[in-house]
VOPAGU-2260 file (C-alpha; in pm, 1 decimal, decimal comma):
REM VOPAGU-2260
SITE   aa  ch    i         X         Y         Z
SITE  MET   A    0   -1455,8     882,9    3418,0
SITE  ALA   A    1   -1340,7    1172,4    3216,6
SITE  PHE   A    2   -1184,7    1227,6    2878,3
SITE  THR   A    3    -815,3    1265,2    2936,6
SITE  SER   A    4    -575,5    1421,8    2682,5
SITE  GLU   A    5    -441,8    1069,9    2612,5
SITE  LEU   A    6    -788,4     936,4    2529,3
SITE  ILE   A    7    -869,7    1239,3    2315,8
SITE  ALA   A    8    -549,8    1185,2    2114,4
SITE  GLU   A    9    -643,6     815,3    2059,0
SITE  LEU   A   10    -993,0     923,6    1939,8
SITE  GLU   A   11    -824,6    1164,2    1707,3
SITE  ILE   A   12    -631,1     884,5    1549,5
SITE  LEU   A   13    -942,5     663,4    1523,2
SITE  VAL   A   14   -1131,3     914,2    1336,7
SITE  LEU   A   15    -860,0     934,4    1065,7
SITE  PHE   A   16    -951,5     587,7     931,6
SITE  ASN   A   17   -1174,3     556,4     628,7
SITE  LEU   A   18   -1458,0     325,2     744,5
SITE  GLY   A   19   -1555,7     279,6     375,3
SITE  THR   A   20   -1291,3      21,4     329,0
SITE  THR   A   21   -1081,1    -215,8     539,9
SITE  GLN   A   22    -810,4    -205,1     273,2
SITE  GLU   A   23    -694,2     148,9     362,8
SITE  GLY   A   24    -482,4     217,0     662,9
SITE  ILE   A   25    -299,4     513,0     809,5
SITE  LYS   A   26      71,8     598,5     882,0
SITE  VAL   A   27     168,0     813,4    1181,0
SITE  HIS   A   28     503,0     945,6    1072,2
SITE  HIS   A   29     792,8    1023,9    1300,2
SITE  THR   A   30     725,0    1385,5    1226,8
SITE  ALA   A   31     379,8    1368,9    1382,5
SITE  THR   A   32     321,3    1531,6    1716,2
SITE  PRO   A   33     453,6    1337,4    2010,6
SITE  SER   A   34      92,4    1299,8    2139,3
SITE  ALA   A   35     -20,4    1134,1    1810,0
SITE  ILE   A   36     274,6     901,3    1809,7
SITE  ALA   A   37     212,7     797,7    2162,4
SITE  ALA   A   38    -160,0     757,4    2085,9
SITE  ALA   A   39     -82,4     523,5    1801,5
SITE  ILE   A   40     140,6     316,6    2019,6
SITE  ARG   A   41    -128,4     289,8    2283,4
SITE  LEU   A   42    -390,7     195,7    2026,1
SITE  HIS   A   43    -160,7     -79,8    1900,9
SITE  ASP   A   44    -103,7    -198,2    2256,3
SITE  LYS   A   45    -470,1    -215,0    2315,6
SITE  GLY   A   46    -513,8    -425,7    2001,4
SITE  LEU   A   47    -709,8    -162,2    1804,7
SITE  ILE   A   48    -460,5    -102,4    1516,9
SITE  SER   A   49    -218,8    -355,6    1348,4
SITE  GLN   A   50      98,7    -151,1    1384,7
SITE  ALA   A   51     255,0      85,7    1642,8
SITE  ASP   A   52     271,7     353,0    1374,5
SITE  GLY   A   53     -77,2     305,2    1228,8
SITE  GLY   A   54    -145,4      31,2     985,9
SITE  TYR   A   55    -495,2    -121,2     966,1
SITE  LEU   A   56    -788,1    -136,7    1211,1
SITE  THR   A   57    -829,5    -467,5    1385,6
SITE  SER   A   58   -1185,4    -598,9    1432,0
SITE  LEU   A   59   -1201,4    -432,5    1770,0
SITE  GLY   A   60   -1048,7    -118,0    1624,3
SITE  LEU   A   61   -1308,4    -102,6    1361,6
SITE  ASP   A   62   -1583,4    -110,1    1622,3
SITE  ALA   A   63   -1401,9     155,3    1817,2
SITE  ALA   A   64   -1349,1     375,1    1507,8
SITE  GLN   A   65   -1709,8     351,0    1410,5
SITE  HIS   A   66   -1820,3     458,0    1753,1
SITE  ALA   A   67   -1575,3     738,0    1766,7
SITE  GLN   A   68   -1672,8     877,0    1430,0
SITE  THR   A   69   -2040,8     840,6    1516,8
SITE  LEU   A   70   -1984,9    1044,6    1839,5
SITE  LEU   A   71   -1784,4    1305,9    1654,8
SITE  THR   A   72   -2075,1    1348,9    1398,6
SITE  ILE   A   73   -2334,1    1365,3    1674,5
SITE  LEU   A   74   -2137,1    1624,9    1869,4
SITE  ASN   A   75   -2061,6    1837,9    1563,2
SITE  VAL   A   76   -2430,0    1883,7    1479,3
SITE  THR   A   77   -2536,7    2227,8    1549,6
SITE  GLU   A   78   -2881,6    2246,6    1726,4
SITE  THR   A   79   -3154,6    2414,7    1548,3
SITE  ALA   A   80   -3439,0    2589,7    1737,0
């Protein structure tokens, strides 16, 4: 299994969410890139976000966003010798 451009776009949406509060959502505007708009729709179809244009994370979405943000943090650490 490989990361497709569609999966990467979905991960990019998930890392936009503030994990410090469940009361803050996001809005993917119609002026966003077509890949971001499509990613938000797919995340909604998968049950990870409450609206096709963003909204709030569902319980499953919160788990996914936590994992995505953790992975991003791990991969962004520069290795020290």
